[in-house]
PDB file of N, CA, C and O in Angstrom:
ATOM      1  N   MET A   1     -22.663  31.005 -80.000  1.00  0.00           N
ATOM      2  CA  MET A   1     -23.265  29.860 -80.295  1.00  0.00           C
ATOM      3  C   MET A   1     -22.318  28.813 -80.843  1.00  0.00           C
ATOM      4  O   MET A   1     -21.459  29.182 -81.645  1.00  0.00           O
ATOM      5  N   THR A   2     -22.390  27.617 -80.506  1.00  0.00           N
ATOM      6  CA  THR A   2     -21.431  26.556 -80.923  1.00  0.00           C
ATOM      7  C   THR A   2     -22.131  26.030 -82.350  1.00  0.00           C
ATOM      8  O   THR A   2     -23.339  25.951 -82.572  1.00  0.00           O
ATOM      9  N   GLU A   3     -21.182  25.740 -83.131  1.00  0.00           N
ATOM     10  CA  GLU A   3     -21.571  25.051 -84.333  1.00  0.00           C
ATOM     11  C   GLU A   3     -21.739  23.508 -84.309  1.00  0.00           C
ATOM     12  O   GLU A   3     -20.765  22.845 -83.951  1.00  0.00           O
ATOM     13  N   GLN A   4     -22.699  22.982 -84.600  1.00  0.00           N
ATOM     14  CA  GLN A   4     -22.732  21.618 -84.510  1.00  0.00           C
ATOM     15  C   GLN A   4     -22.307  20.803 -85.915  1.00  0.00           C
ATOM     16  O   GLN A   4     -22.883  20.982 -86.989  1.00  0.00           O
ATOM     17  N   ARG A   5     -21.460  20.097 -85.757  1.00  0.00           N
ATOM     18  CA  ARG A   5     -21.062  19.316 -86.966  1.00  0.00           C
ATOM     19  C   ARG A   5     -21.924  18.055 -87.102  1.00  0.00           C
ATOM     20  O   ARG A   5     -22.280  17.351 -86.158  1.00  0.00           O
ATOM     21  N   PRO A   6     -22.212  17.861 -88.387  1.00  0.00           N
ATOM     22  CA  PRO A   6     -22.992  16.419 -88.847  1.00  0.00           C
ATOM     23  C   PRO A   6     -22.036  15.287 -88.260  1.00  0.00           C
ATOM     24  O   PRO A   6     -20.814  15.368 -88.137  1.00  0.00           O
ATOM     25  N   PRO A   7     -22.758  14.343 -87.966  1.00  0.00           N
ATOM     26  CA  PRO A   7     -21.933  13.104 -87.421  1.00  0.00           C
ATOM     27  C   PRO A   7     -21.273  12.549 -88.639  1.00  0.00           C
ATOM     28  O   PRO A   7     -21.726  12.788 -89.758  1.00  0.00           O
ATOM     29  N   ALA A   8     -20.073  11.716 -88.421  1.00  0.00           N
ATOM     30  CA  ALA A   8     -19.338  11.328 -89.575  1.00  0.00           C
ATOM     31  C   ALA A   8     -20.146  10.021 -90.035  1.00  0.00           C
ATOM     32  O   ALA A   8     -20.914   9.383 -89.316  1.00  0.00           O
ATOM     33  N   PRO A   9     -19.855   9.769 -91.255  1.00  0.00           N
ATOM     34  CA  PRO A   9     -20.622   8.338 -91.760  1.00  0.00           C
ATOM     35  C   PRO A   9     -19.949   7.247 -91.223  1.00  0.00           C
ATOM     36  O   PRO A   9     -18.756   7.299 -90.924  1.00  0.00           O
ATOM     37  N   PRO A  10     -20.793   6.056 -91.055  1.00  0.00           N
ATOM     38  CA  PRO A  10     -20.220   4.972 -90.491  1.00  0.00           C
ATOM     39  C   PRO A  10     -19.018   4.365 -91.362  1.00  0.00           C
ATOM     40  O   PRO A  10     -19.115   4.249 -92.584  1.00  0.00           O
ATOM     41  N   GLN A  11     -17.931   4.005 -90.674  1.00  0.00           N
ATOM     42  CA  GLN A  11     -16.889   3.390 -91.314  1.00  0.00           C
ATOM     43  C   GLN A  11     -16.993   1.934 -91.804  1.00  0.00           C
ATOM     44  O   GLN A  11     -17.568   1.118 -91.085  1.00  0.00           O
ATOM     45  N   ILE A  12     -16.475   1.565 -92.975  1.00  0.00           N
ATOM     46  CA  ILE A  12     -16.580   0.369 -93.555  1.00  0.00           C
ATOM     47  C   ILE A  12     -15.173  -0.417 -92.991  1.00  0.00           C
ATOM     48  O   ILE A  12     -14.043   0.068 -93.044  1.00  0.00           O
ATOM     49  N   SER A  13     -15.506  -1.650 -92.478  1.00  0.00           N
ATOM     50  CA  SER A  13     -14.360  -2.429 -91.995  1.00  0.00           C
ATOM     51  C   SER A  13     -13.422  -2.625 -93.344  1.00  0.00           C
ATOM     52  O   SER A  13     -13.839  -2.760 -94.494  1.00  0.00           O
ATOM     53  N   PRO A  14     -12.110  -2.606 -92.921  1.00  0.00           N
ATOM     54  CA  PRO A  14     -11.140  -2.818 -94.119  1.00  0.00           C
ATOM     55  C   PRO A  14     -11.128  -4.281 -94.559  1.00  0.00           C
ATOM     56  O   PRO A  14     -10.648  -4.566 -95.656  1.00  0.00           O
ATOM     57  N   TYR A  15     -11.647  -5.246 -93.737  1.00  0.00           N
ATOM     58  CA  TYR A  15     -11.764  -6.498 -94.111  1.00  0.00           C
ATOM     59  C   TYR A  15     -12.882  -6.936 -95.127  1.00  0.00           C
ATOM     60  O   TYR A  15     -12.941  -8.114 -95.480  1.00  0.00           O
ATOM     61  N   VAL A  16     -13.748  -6.023 -95.588  1.00  0.00           N
ATOM     62  CA  VAL A  16     -14.938  -6.336 -96.259  1.00  0.00           C
ATOM     63  C   VAL A  16     -14.155  -6.803 -97.829  1.00  0.00           C
ATOM     64  O   VAL A  16     -14.481  -7.822 -98.438  1.00  0.00           O
ATOM     65  N   PHE A  17     -13.263  -5.997 -98.225  1.00  0.00           N
ATOM     66  CA  PHE A  17     -12.626  -6.303 -99.639  1.00  0.00           C
ATOM     67  C   PHE A  17     -12.128  -7.744 -99.596  1.00  0.00           C
ATOM     68  O   PHE A  17     -12.566  -8.551-100.415  1.00  0.00           O
ATOM     69  N   PRO A  18     -11.314  -8.069 -98.760  1.00  0.00           N
ATOM     70  CA  PRO A  18     -10.813  -9.572 -98.810  1.00  0.00           C
ATOM     71  C   PRO A  18     -11.870 -10.526 -98.555  1.00  0.00           C
ATOM     72  O   PRO A  18     -11.688 -11.650 -99.022  1.00  0.00           O
ATOM     73  N   VAL A  19     -12.892 -10.321 -97.939  1.00  0.00           N
ATOM     74  CA  VAL A  19     -14.071 -11.287 -97.648  1.00  0.00           C
ATOM     75  C   VAL A  19     -14.804 -11.376 -98.993  1.00  0.00           C
ATOM     76  O   VAL A  19     -15.130 -12.479 -99.432  1.00  0.00           O
ATOM     77  N   LEU A  20     -15.081 -10.199 -99.684  1.00  0.00           N
ATOM     78  CA  LEU A  20     -15.612 -10.229-101.046  1.00  0.00           C
ATOM     79  C   LEU A  20     -14.891 -11.059-102.017  1.00  0.00           C
ATOM     80  O   LEU A  20     -15.447 -11.935-102.680  1.00  0.00           O
ATOM     81  N   LEU A  21     -13.560 -10.751-102.096  1.00  0.00           N
ATOM     82  CA  LEU A  21     -12.610 -11.648-102.880  1.00  0.00           C
ATOM     83  C   LEU A  21     -12.655 -13.097-102.583  1.00  0.00           C
ATOM     84  O   LEU A  21     -12.678 -13.929-103.490  1.00  0.00           O
ATOM     85  N   ALA A  22     -12.665 -13.340-101.623  1.00  0.00           N
ATOM     86  CA  ALA A  22     -12.861 -14.734-101.135  1.00  0.00           C
ATOM     87  C   ALA A  22     -14.121 -15.532-101.576  1.00  0.00           C
ATOM     88  O   ALA A  22     -14.179 -16.659-102.069  1.00  0.00           O
ATOM     89  N   GLY A  23     -15.184 -14.595-101.249  1.00  0.00           N
ATOM     90  CA  GLY A  23     -16.563 -15.047-101.822  1.00  0.00           C
ATOM     91  C   GLY A  23     -16.501 -15.521-103.159  1.00  0.00           C
ATOM     92  O   GLY A  23     -16.807 -16.664-103.501  1.00  0.00           O
ATOM     93  N   PHE A  24     -16.023 -14.446-104.046  1.00  0.00           N
ATOM     94  CA  PHE A  24     -16.012 -14.705-105.378  1.00  0.00           C
ATOM     95  C   PHE A  24     -15.074 -15.769-105.834  1.00  0.00           C
ATOM     96  O   PHE A  24     -15.351 -16.420-106.842  1.00  0.00           O
ATOM     97  N   GLY A  25     -13.948 -15.995-105.139  1.00  0.00           N
ATOM     98  CA  GLY A  25     -13.039 -16.916-105.454  1.00  0.00           C
ATOM     99  C   GLY A  25     -13.686 -18.345-105.066  1.00  0.00           C
ATOM    100  O   GLY A  25     -13.533 -19.334-105.783  1.00  0.00           O
ATOM    101  N   LEU A  26     -14.411 -18.357-103.885  1.00  0.00           N
ATOM    102  CA  LEU A  26     -14.955 -19.721-103.722  1.00  0.00           C
ATOM    103  C   LEU A  26     -16.142 -20.152-104.664  1.00  0.00           C
ATOM    104  O   LEU A  26     -16.422 -21.320-104.937  1.00  0.00           O
ATOM    105  N   TRP A  27     -16.745 -19.113-105.083  1.00  0.00           N
ATOM    106  CA  TRP A  27     -17.830 -19.111-106.154  1.00  0.00           C
ATOM    107  C   TRP A  27     -17.171 -19.864-107.582  1.00  0.00           C
ATOM    108  O   TRP A  27     -17.666 -20.818-108.182  1.00  0.00           O
ATOM    109  N   CYS A  28     -16.063 -19.217-107.878  1.00  0.00           N
ATOM    110  CA  CYS A  28     -15.389 -19.695-108.984  1.00  0.00           C
ATOM    111  C   CYS A  28     -14.780 -21.159-108.787  1.00  0.00           C
ATOM    112  O   CYS A  28     -14.743 -22.036-109.650  1.00  0.00           O
ATOM    113  N   PHE A  29     -14.368 -21.232-107.637  1.00  0.00           N
ATOM    114  CA  PHE A  29     -13.725 -22.657-107.169  1.00  0.00           C
ATOM    115  C   PHE A  29     -14.879 -23.692-107.533  1.00  0.00           C
ATOM    116  O   PHE A  29     -14.739 -24.627-108.322  1.00  0.00           O
ATOM    117  N   TYR A  30     -15.977 -23.398-106.874  1.00  0.00           N
ATOM    118  CA  TYR A  30     -17.001 -24.315-106.947  1.00  0.00           C
ATOM    119  C   TYR A  30     -17.374 -24.472-108.516  1.00  0.00           C
ATOM    120  O   TYR A  30     -17.483 -25.603-108.990  1.00  0.00           O
ATOM    121  N   ASP A  31     -17.528 -23.552-109.152  1.00  0.00           N
ATOM    122  CA  ASP A  31     -17.986 -23.700-110.600  1.00  0.00           C
ATOM    123  C   ASP A  31     -16.768 -24.299-111.600  1.00  0.00           C
ATOM    124  O   ASP A  31     -17.013 -24.819-112.688  1.00  0.00           O
ATOM    125  N   GLY A  32     -15.575 -24.155-111.109  1.00  0.00           N
ATOM    126  CA  GLY A  32     -14.568 -24.754-112.055  1.00  0.00           C
ATOM    127  C   GLY A  32     -14.159 -26.078-111.536  1.00  0.00           C
ATOM    128  O   GLY A  32     -13.792 -26.890-112.384  1.00  0.00           O
ATOM    129  N   TRP A  33     -14.156 -26.450-110.261  1.00  0.00           N
ATOM    130  CA  TRP A  33     -13.696 -27.767-109.883  1.00  0.00           C
ATOM    131  C   TRP A  33     -14.627 -28.589-109.315  1.00  0.00           C
ATOM    132  O   TRP A  33     -14.328 -29.782-109.365  1.00  0.00           O
ATOM    133  N   LEU A  34     -15.836 -28.272-108.705  1.00  0.00           N
ATOM    134  CA  LEU A  34     -16.754 -29.105-108.195  1.00  0.00           C
ATOM    135  C   LEU A  34     -18.121 -29.440-108.926  1.00  0.00           C
ATOM    136  O   LEU A  34     -18.629 -30.561-108.898  1.00  0.00           O
ATOM    137  N   THR A  35     -18.615 -28.431-109.531  1.00  0.00           N
ATOM    138  CA  THR A  35     -19.773 -28.545-110.146  1.00  0.00           C
ATOM    139  C   THR A  35     -19.784 -29.762-111.367  1.00  0.00           C
ATOM    140  O   THR A  35     -18.804 -30.218-111.955  1.00  0.00           O
ATOM    141  N   GLY A  36     -21.023 -30.073-111.516  1.00  0.00           N
ATOM    142  CA  GLY A  36     -21.255 -31.234-112.733  1.00  0.00           C
ATOM    143  C   GLY A  36     -22.031 -30.718-113.671  1.00  0.00           C
ATOM    144  O   GLY A  36     -22.272 -31.433-114.644  1.00  0.00           O
ATOM    145  N   ASP A  37     -22.603 -29.372-113.609  1.00  0.00           N
ATOM    146  CA  ASP A  37     -23.548 -28.725-114.356  1.00  0.00           C
ATOM    147  C   ASP A  37     -22.881 -28.617-115.902  1.00  0.00           C
ATOM    148  O   ASP A  37     -21.868 -27.926-116.013  1.00  0.00           O
ATOM    149  N   PRO A  38     -23.354 -29.195-116.937  1.00  0.00           N
ATOM    150  CA  PRO A  38     -22.895 -29.256-118.205  1.00  0.00           C
ATOM    151  C   PRO A  38     -22.684 -27.809-118.718  1.00  0.00           C
ATOM    152  O   PRO A  38     -21.717 -27.534-119.428  1.00  0.00           O
ATOM    153  N   GLU A  39     -23.630 -26.864-118.338  1.00  0.00           N
ATOM    154  CA  GLU A  39     -23.579 -25.383-118.729  1.00  0.00           C
ATOM    155  C   GLU A  39     -22.329 -24.590-118.298  1.00  0.00           C
ATOM    156  O   GLU A  39     -21.767 -23.669-118.890  1.00  0.00           O
ATOM    157  N   MET A  40     -22.010 -25.217-117.032  1.00  0.00           N
ATOM    158  CA  MET A  40     -20.716 -24.567-116.518  1.00  0.00           C
ATOM    159  C   MET A  40     -19.599 -25.145-117.103  1.00  0.00           C
ATOM    160  O   MET A  40     -18.630 -24.398-116.964  1.00  0.00           O
ATOM    161  N   LEU A  41     -19.304 -26.276-117.764  1.00  0.00           N
ATOM    162  CA  LEU A  41     -18.251 -26.788-118.342  1.00  0.00           C
ATOM    163  C   LEU A  41     -17.743 -25.893-119.334  1.00  0.00           C
ATOM    164  O   LEU A  41     -16.524 -25.853-119.503  1.00  0.00           O
ATOM    165  N   LYS A  42     -18.509 -25.164-120.020  1.00  0.00           N
ATOM    166  CA  LYS A  42     -18.120 -24.139-121.006  1.00  0.00           C
ATOM    167  C   LYS A  42     -17.022 -23.142-120.394  1.00  0.00           C
ATOM    168  O   LYS A  42     -15.974 -22.845-120.967  1.00  0.00           O
ATOM    169  N   HIS A  43     -17.388 -22.725-119.276  1.00  0.00           N
ATOM    170  CA  HIS A  43     -16.603 -21.610-118.370  1.00  0.00           C
ATOM    171  C   HIS A  43     -15.461 -22.464-117.309  1.00  0.00           C
ATOM    172  O   HIS A  43     -14.854 -21.808-116.462  1.00  0.00           O
ATOM    173  N   GLN A  44     -15.291 -23.601-117.407  1.00  0.00           N
ATOM    174  CA  GLN A  44     -14.505 -24.319-116.412  1.00  0.00           C
ATOM    175  C   GLN A  44     -13.190 -23.720-116.344  1.00  0.00           C
ATOM    176  O   GLN A  44     -12.828 -23.329-115.234  1.00  0.00           O
ATOM    177  N   LEU A  45     -12.299 -23.556-117.465  1.00  0.00           N
ATOM    178  CA  LEU A  45     -11.026 -23.028-117.448  1.00  0.00           C
ATOM    179  C   LEU A  45     -10.876 -21.688-116.727  1.00  0.00           C
ATOM    180  O   LEU A  45     -10.013 -21.455-115.881  1.00  0.00           O
ATOM    181  N   PHE A  46     -11.936 -20.718-117.211  1.00  0.00           N
ATOM    182  CA  PHE A  46     -12.072 -19.252-116.806  1.00  0.00           C
ATOM    183  C   PHE A  46     -12.249 -19.616-115.177  1.00  0.00           C
ATOM    184  O   PHE A  46     -11.451 -19.118-114.384  1.00  0.00           O
ATOM    185  N   ASN A  47     -13.111 -20.328-114.796  1.00  0.00           N
ATOM    186  CA  ASN A  47     -13.376 -20.381-113.328  1.00  0.00           C
ATOM    187  C   ASN A  47     -12.218 -20.925-112.441  1.00  0.00           C
ATOM    188  O   ASN A  47     -12.025 -20.533-111.290  1.00  0.00           O
ATOM    189  N   ARG A  48     -11.516 -21.800-113.035  1.00  0.00           N
ATOM    190  CA  ARG A  48     -10.472 -22.450-112.475  1.00  0.00           C
ATOM    191  C   ARG A  48      -9.242 -21.566-112.262  1.00  0.00           C
ATOM    192  O   ARG A  48      -8.568 -21.647-111.235  1.00  0.00           O
ATOM    193  N   ILE A  49      -8.965 -20.711-113.269  1.00  0.00           N
ATOM    194  CA  ILE A  49      -8.007 -19.734-113.109  1.00  0.00           C
ATOM    195  C   ILE A  49      -8.419 -18.389-112.245  1.00  0.00           C
ATOM    196  O   ILE A  49      -7.601 -17.830-111.515  1.00  0.00           O
ATOM    197  N   ALA A  50      -9.600 -17.991-112.386  1.00  0.00           N
ATOM    198  CA  ALA A  50     -10.146 -17.002-111.574  1.00  0.00           C
ATOM    199  C   ALA A  50     -10.152 -17.371-110.056  1.00  0.00           C
ATOM    200  O   ALA A  50      -9.771 -16.566-109.207  1.00  0.00           O
ATOM    201  N   SER A  51     -10.567 -18.527-109.773  1.00  0.00           N
ATOM    202  CA  SER A  51     -10.457 -18.913-108.441  1.00  0.00           C
ATOM    203  C   SER A  51      -9.092 -18.933-107.880  1.00  0.00           C
ATOM    204  O   SER A  51      -8.896 -18.535-106.732  1.00  0.00           O
ATOM    205  N   GLY A  52      -8.115 -19.386-108.644  1.00  0.00           N
ATOM    206  CA  GLY A  52      -6.699 -19.374-108.090  1.00  0.00           C
ATOM    207  C   GLY A  52      -6.285 -17.936-107.826  1.00  0.00           C
ATOM    208  O   GLY A  52      -5.705 -17.638-106.782  1.00  0.00           O
ATOM    209  N   VAL A  53      -6.593 -17.001-108.810  1.00  0.00           N
ATOM    210  CA  VAL A  53      -6.342 -15.727-108.700  1.00  0.00           C
ATOM    211  C   VAL A  53      -6.990 -14.930-107.615  1.00  0.00           C
ATOM    212  O   VAL A  53      -6.331 -14.153-106.924  1.00  0.00           O
ATOM    213  N   LEU A  54      -8.296 -15.117-107.453  1.00  0.00           N
ATOM    214  CA  LEU A  54      -9.223 -14.663-106.404  1.00  0.00           C
ATOM    215  C   LEU A  54      -8.813 -14.960-105.037  1.00  0.00           C
ATOM    216  O   LEU A  54      -8.666 -14.123-104.146  1.00  0.00           O
ATOM    217  N   LEU A  55      -8.639 -16.230-104.941  1.00  0.00           N
ATOM    218  CA  LEU A  55      -8.375 -16.697-103.473  1.00  0.00           C
ATOM    219  C   LEU A  55      -6.854 -16.376-102.982  1.00  0.00           C
ATOM    220  O   LEU A  55      -6.561 -16.230-101.796  1.00  0.00           O
ATOM    221  N   THR A  56      -5.906 -16.287-104.087  1.00  0.00           N
ATOM    222  CA  THR A  56      -4.648 -15.792-103.579  1.00  0.00           C
ATOM    223  C   THR A  56      -4.657 -14.423-103.251  1.00  0.00           C
ATOM    224  O   THR A  56      -4.035 -14.045-102.258  1.00  0.00           O
ATOM    225  N   TRP A  57      -5.362 -13.529-104.046  1.00  0.00           N
ATOM    226  CA  TRP A  57      -5.390 -12.075-103.927  1.00  0.00           C
ATOM    227  C   TRP A  57      -6.026 -11.832-102.392  1.00  0.00           C
ATOM    228  O   TRP A  57      -5.460 -11.108-101.573  1.00  0.00           O
ATOM    229  N   ALA A  58      -7.247 -12.520-102.127  1.00  0.00           N
ATOM    230  CA  ALA A  58      -7.842 -12.428-100.858  1.00  0.00           C
ATOM    231  C   ALA A  58      -6.929 -12.717 -99.717  1.00  0.00           C
ATOM    232  O   ALA A  58      -6.909 -11.993 -98.721  1.00  0.00           O
ATOM    233  N   ILE A  59      -6.133 -13.825 -99.859  1.00  0.00           N
ATOM    234  CA  ILE A  59      -5.284 -14.119 -98.694  1.00  0.00           C
ATOM    235  C   ILE A  59      -4.158 -13.077 -98.506  1.00  0.00           C
ATOM    236  O   ILE A  59      -3.845 -12.696 -97.378  1.00  0.00           O
ATOM    237  N   LEU A  60      -3.513 -12.591 -99.699  1.00  0.00           N
ATOM    238  CA  LEU A  60      -2.680 -11.691 -99.502  1.00  0.00           C
ATOM    239  C   LEU A  60      -3.282 -10.231 -98.958  1.00  0.00           C
ATOM    240  O   LEU A  60      -2.705  -9.534 -98.124  1.00  0.00           O
ATOM    241  N   ASP A  61      -4.413  -9.943 -99.522  1.00  0.00           N
ATOM    242  CA  ASP A  61      -4.969  -8.751 -98.981  1.00  0.00           C
ATOM    243  C   ASP A  61      -5.412  -8.949 -97.586  1.00  0.00           C
ATOM    244  O   ASP A  61      -5.362  -7.917 -96.916  1.00  0.00           O
ATOM    245  N   PHE A  62      -5.811  -9.950 -97.005  1.00  0.00           N
ATOM    246  CA  PHE A  62      -6.202 -10.079 -95.526  1.00  0.00           C
ATOM    247  C   PHE A  62      -4.787 -10.066 -94.758  1.00  0.00           C
ATOM    248  O   PHE A  62      -4.706  -9.483 -93.677  1.00  0.00           O
ATOM    249  N   ILE A  63      -3.839 -10.618 -95.240  1.00  0.00           N
ATOM    250  CA  ILE A  63      -2.586 -10.422 -94.491  1.00  0.00           C
ATOM    251  C   ILE A  63      -2.181  -9.087 -94.458  1.00  0.00           C
ATOM    252  O   ILE A  63      -1.921  -8.546 -93.383  1.00  0.00           O
ATOM    253  N   ARG A  64      -2.084  -8.375 -95.752  1.00  0.00           N
ATOM    254  CA  ARG A  64      -1.673  -6.993 -95.643  1.00  0.00           C
ATOM    255  C   ARG A  64      -2.685  -6.104 -94.824  1.00  0.00           C
ATOM    256  O   ARG A  64      -2.221  -5.203 -94.125  1.00  0.00           O
ATOM    257  N   THR A  65      -3.961  -6.300 -94.875  1.00  0.00           N
ATOM    258  CA  THR A  65      -4.896  -5.600 -93.980  1.00  0.00           C
ATOM    259  C   THR A  65      -4.553  -5.724 -92.301  1.00  0.00           C
ATOM    260  O   THR A  65      -4.543  -4.817 -91.469  1.00  0.00           O
ATOM    261  N   ARG A  66      -4.301  -7.048 -92.137  1.00  0.00           N
ATOM    262  CA  ARG A  66      -4.120  -7.463 -90.833  1.00  0.00           C
ATOM    263  C   ARG A  66      -2.914  -6.763 -90.195  1.00  0.00           C
ATOM    264  O   ARG A  66      -2.920  -6.289 -89.059  1.00  0.00           O
ATOM    265  N   LYS A  67      -1.856  -6.749 -91.067  1.00  0.00           N
ATOM    266  CA  LYS A  67      -0.432  -6.111 -90.768  1.00  0.00           C
ATOM    267  C   LYS A  67      -0.778  -4.533 -90.496  1.00  0.00           C
ATOM    268  O   LYS A  67      -0.476  -3.963 -89.448  1.00  0.00           O
ATOM    269  N   ARG A  68      -1.340  -4.014 -91.410  1.00  0.00           N
ATOM    270  CA  ARG A  68      -1.728  -2.568 -91.206  1.00  0.00           C
ATOM    271  C   ARG A  68      -2.518  -2.219 -90.094  1.00  0.00           C
ATOM    272  O   ARG A  68      -2.264  -1.180 -89.485  1.00  0.00           O
ATOM    273  N   ASP A  69      -3.447  -2.957 -89.750  1.00  0.00           N
ATOM    274  CA  ASP A  69      -4.334  -2.849 -88.539  1.00  0.00           C
ATOM    275  C   ASP A  69      -3.342  -2.918 -87.237  1.00  0.00           C
ATOM    276  O   ASP A  69      -3.351  -2.008 -86.409  1.00  0.00           O
ATOM    277  N   LYS A  70      -2.611  -3.894 -87.131  1.00  0.00           N
ATOM    278  CA  LYS A  70      -1.615  -4.049 -85.973  1.00  0.00           C
ATOM    279  C   LYS A  70      -0.565  -2.904 -85.934  1.00  0.00           C
ATOM    280  O   LYS A  70      -0.229  -2.496 -84.822  1.00  0.00           O
ATOM    281  N   ALA A  71      -0.003  -2.333 -87.073  1.00  0.00           N
ATOM    282  CA  ALA A  71       0.742  -1.269 -87.209  1.00  0.00           C
ATOM    283  C   ALA A  71       0.050  -0.117 -86.422  1.00  0.00           C
ATOM    284  O   ALA A  71       0.498   0.485 -85.446  1.00  0.00           O
ATOM    285  N   GLU A  72      -1.027   0.041 -87.001  1.00  0.00           N
ATOM    286  CA  GLU A  72      -1.919   1.287 -86.541  1.00  0.00           C
ATOM    287  C   GLU A  72      -2.268   1.326 -85.073  1.00  0.00           C
ATOM    288  O   GLU A  72      -2.304   2.373 -84.427  1.00  0.00           O
ATOM    289  N   GLN A  73      -2.512   0.183 -84.602  1.00  0.00           N
ATOM    290  CA  GLN A  73      -2.859  -0.112 -83.181  1.00  0.00           C
ATOM    291  C   GLN A  73      -1.647   0.160 -82.169  1.00  0.00           C
ATOM    292  O   GLN A  73      -1.780   0.740 -81.091  1.00  0.00           O
ATOM    293  N   ALA A  74      -0.296  -0.411 -82.743  1.00  0.00           N
ATOM    294  CA  ALA A  74       0.824  -0.086 -81.965  1.00  0.00           C
ATOM    295  C   ALA A  74       1.112   1.315 -82.078  1.00  0.00           C
ATOM    296  O   ALA A  74       1.609   1.861 -81.094  1.00  0.00           O
ATOM    297  N   ALA A  75       0.864   2.048 -83.201  1.00  0.00           N
ATOM    298  CA  ALA A  75       1.161   3.604 -83.236  1.00  0.00           C
ATOM    299  C   ALA A  75       0.325   4.136 -82.272  1.00  0.00           C
ATOM    300  O   ALA A  75       0.865   4.850 -81.427  1.00  0.00           O
ATOM    301  N   LYS A  76      -0.866   3.954 -82.203  1.00  0.00           N
ATOM    302  CA  LYS A  76      -1.943   4.529 -81.232  1.00  0.00           C
ATOM    303  C   LYS A  76      -1.360   4.203 -79.716  1.00  0.00           C
ATOM    304  O   LYS A  76      -1.330   5.090 -78.863  1.00  0.00           O
ATOM    305  N   ASN A  77      -0.946   2.991 -79.478  1.00  0.00           N
ATOM    306  CA  ASN A  77      -0.599   2.787 -78.067  1.00  0.00           C
ATOM    307  C   ASN A  77       0.692   3.239 -77.782  1.00  0.00           C
ATOM    308  O   ASN A  77       0.920   3.447 -76.591  1.00  0.00           O
ATOM    309  N   ALA A  78       1.636   3.452 -78.622  1.00  0.00           N
ATOM    310  CA  ALA A  78       2.954   4.045 -78.456  1.00  0.00           C
ATOM    311  C   ALA A  78       2.916   5.454 -78.359  1.00  0.00           C
ATOM    312  O   ALA A  78       3.573   6.051 -77.507  1.00  0.00           O
ATOM    313  N   GLY A  79       2.172   6.037 -79.198  1.00  0.00           N
ATOM    314  CA  GLY A  79       2.178   7.442 -79.572  1.00  0.00           C
ATOM    315  C   GLY A  79       1.721   8.407 -78.131  1.00  0.00           C
ATOM    316  O   GLY A  79       2.313   9.471 -77.952  1.00  0.00           O
ATOM    317  N   PRO A  80       0.888   8.059 -77.368  1.00  0.00           N
ATOM    318  CA  PRO A  80       0.581   9.062 -76.107  1.00  0.00           C
ATOM    319  C   PRO A  80       1.715   8.739 -75.121  1.00  0.00           C
ATOM    320  O   PRO A  80       1.960   9.611 -74.287  1.00  0.00           O
ATOM    321  N   SER A  81       2.378   7.705 -75.099  1.00  0.00           N
ATOM    322  CA  SER A  81       3.284   7.371 -74.010  1.00  0.00           C
ATOM    323  C   SER A  81       4.721   7.897 -74.395  1.00  0.00           C
ATOM    324  O   SER A  81       5.612   8.062 -73.561  1.00  0.00           O
ATOM    325  N   ALA A  82       4.826   8.091 -75.463  1.00  0.00           N
ATOM    326  CA  ALA A  82       6.130   8.749 -75.909  1.00  0.00           C
ATOM    327  C   ALA A  82       6.261  10.261 -75.532  1.00  0.00           C
ATOM    328  O   ALA A  82       7.383  10.766 -75.512  1.00  0.00           O
ATOM    329  N   HIS A  83       5.212  10.960 -75.249  1.00  0.00           N
ATOM    330  CA  HIS A  83       5.443  12.261 -74.751  1.00  0.00           C
ATOM    331  C   HIS A  83       5.333  12.441 -73.362  1.00  0.00           C
ATOM    332  O   HIS A  83       5.522  13.551 -72.866  1.00  0.00           O
TER     333      HIS A  83
END
């Protein structure tokens, strides 16, 4: 008898984290720079700094993830033909 293995769980895209970072960064950007809500003015400096950090982090992580994906694709494409 052959043993059946359970199916592997679905894989999460590596781009989920940069997208979440960008979403939070845009939210902080709106609250820090664009909103006129007096309640948010208490947190304006925090939101301005957080938006800069989160958006920069999102861009850098997106670039790093894209480079890693391209390197993995190149390794997959070059691997079988090398033998």
